[in-house]
N, C-alpha and C positions, 0 to 999 in steps of 0.2 A: 652769420659771420659779421655783418655790419653791426648788429647789436652787441656782439661780443667785443668787437674792436672799440666801440664807443664806451662800453662799460669799463674795459681795461684802461683806456685813457683817462676816464673819469676817476677811477680808483687810484691811478698813478698821481693825478693832480691832487686829490685829497690827501694822499700819503705825503707828498712834498710840502703841502701847506702846514702840516704838523711838523714844525721844524725840530722840535726836541726828538720826536720819534724818528724822523729822517736822519738826524745826526747819529742817534744811537745805532740805527740799523745799517746805515751806509758807511759811516766814517769811524765809528767807535772801534770795530775790530782792527782796522788798519792802524789807528792811533795806539791801541793797546799793544800791537806788535812792535810799533816804534818805541814805545816806552820800555817794553821788555828788552828789546835789543840794545838799549842804552845802558842797561844794568850790566856792569862789568862781567859778572860770572856767567851771563848768558852767552858769552863768547868762549867759555871753557868747553872742554871735551871730556866729560866724565866717562870712565871706562865702561860703565854699564850701557852707554849709548852707542857703543860700537864705532867710536871715532867721530861721531857727529857732534856738532855743537848744540847747546840747548836751544839756541835760536832756530837751528835747522829743524829740530823736533817740534817746536811750537808753531810753525807755520801751518801744518795740517790741523793742529788743535784749534788755532784761531779761526781757520776755515770752518771747522765744525761748530764753533761758537756762533759764527755768522749764520749758519744754517739753522741752528737750534733757536737762536734768539727770534728770528723771523717766524719760524714755524710753531714754536711752543709758547711764545709770549705775544707776538703781534697778531697772528692769525686767529687764535681763540678769542681774544678780546674783540677783534673786529667782527667776526661772524656771530658771536653770542650777543654782541651789542646790536647788530642788525636784527637779530631775532627779538631781542628785548624791546626795541623801538618799532617793531612790526614792519620793518622795511621789506622783509621777505614775503610777508603776508600780502602787502599792498602790491608787490610785483606780480602776484597771481592775477590781478585784474588788468594787466597790461600785456601786450604781445611778447614782452621779454619774460622768459621763465626765470624763476629763482635759481635753477641750475646754471643758467648763463651767468648770473652774478657770481655764483660760487666759482665757476671756472675762471671768470675775469679776476677775481681776488687771488686765486692760485697763480695765474700767470703774472700778476703784478708782484706777488711775493717772490716768485722764482726769479723774475727779472731783477728785483732789488738785491736778492742774494747773489746773483751772478756778478753784479757790479761791485758789491762788497768784496767778493772773493778775488776779483781782478785787482782791486786796490791792495788787498793783503799780499798777493803775489808780487805786485809791483814794489811795495815797501820792502818786502823781504829781499827781493833781488837787487834793487837799486840802493837800498839803505844799508844792507848787511851782507850782501854777496851770497844770499841763499840761492842755490841752483833752482832753475825752473824744472817742473816735473820731467824726468827722463823718459817716462812712458806716458805720453799725452793721451793715448787711447785708454789705457788702464786708469789713468787719473780721471778722465771724463766719466768713465763707467762708475768708478768709485764714488765720485761726487754726486752723480745722478741718483744712484741707489741710496746714498746717505740722505740726500734731499727728499727722496720719495718716502723713506722710512720716517723721518722726523715730521714731514708734512702730514703723513697718515696719522701719526700720533697727535699732531695739532688739530686735525679734523675730528679725531675721537674726543679730545677735550672740548672742542666746539660743540660736539653733539650732546654732551652731558651738562655743559655749563648753562645755567639759567640766565645769567646776566653777563655783561662785558667785564665787570670787575671779577666775577667768579671765574670767567675764562682766563683772565690774566693771572689770577692767584693760582689756579689749578695748573696752568702752564708753567709757572715759576716753580711749583713743587716738583715738577718733572725735570725742569731745566737744570737745576743745580746738582742733583745726584747723577744725572746723565753726563753732565760735564765733568764730574769727578772721575767717572769711569772712562771718559774720553781723554783724560790726562791733563786736565787744566791745572790742577794743583800738584799732581805727582805724575811725571811722564810715565806712559805705559811700560816702557822698557825698564823703568826703575821700580815698578810695582812688585810686591811679593807674588809668588806663583799663584796663590788662590785668587787674589784681586785681579791679576792679569787674566786668569781663566774666566772669571765672571765678566770682565770687561769685553772679552772676545764675543760675548753673546748679547751685549747691549747695543742699541742703535749707534751711539756715538763712539763707543769703544771699537766696534767693528768698522765704523766709518773711518775713524782716524787711522786704524790699522791698515785698511785698504788704501787710503790716500797716501800714507807713509810708504807703503810698498811700491806704489806706482811712482811716487816722487823719486824713489831710489832707482827706478828702472826695471823693477820686477813687476810681475802680474799680481794683483791682489789675491790673497788666499781664498780658496773656495769656501772655507769656514766663514770668513768675514762677508763675502758676497751672499752666501746662503742665509746668514743671520739677518742681513739687511733685507733680503727678499721676503723672508718669513715675517719680519716686523711690518713690512709694507702691506703684505696681504692680510695679515691678522688684524692689524689696527684699521686698515682700510675697510675690511669687511664689517668690523664692529661699528665703525663710524657710520657706514651706510645703513646698518640695521637700527641704530639709535638716533640718527640725525632727525631733528624736527624743524620744520620750516616756521612754526609759530608756537 
């Protein structure tokens, strides 16, 4: 536990020293929501959204963006870079196992994502009157399962990427289509039936759907929770089978 604590603090310091990455991961989602909220039509209530404003719908989407950016772009670049630089190999000669570093990196990324999510909720509430989640327990469950699903995918990308640049590129290839199905460019409620059905089975589509339901006071659909669990188990299993320390 001492080694894990020390490595987690070390990874956190390294993360904060990279100011561009820290800005993008911690502050960009909240700033993006602020910019969207200042666009006049984001205060409108299109009939297909069931009386909600666009800004209300986009808070869960921006939370999903914060999760995905860390898990699919930051995590693979970091872990594949460590493999490329033989950091993981050198750790095997010390009392600290490579698995401890892997856990420390995951704890750091989850902590960063949690801070980013709190900032998004604060901007939505204080800046634009977006209600806080009406079902906090369901909201926490939805966020945890969504985080688990995208981090499992991030570990899978880390397992197959040969270099840090390759990890970042492969993660980006997943990031943009998954964000589309999560409703970044077209809200899920406004999607045609076929796109909406596909979205329900994708990690970010299911994640946004579950977060939206909990935010409105309902429990997330079993379809969405089940999809997130399947993605977590399947991607996690494949990552464990394919992961190489050197």
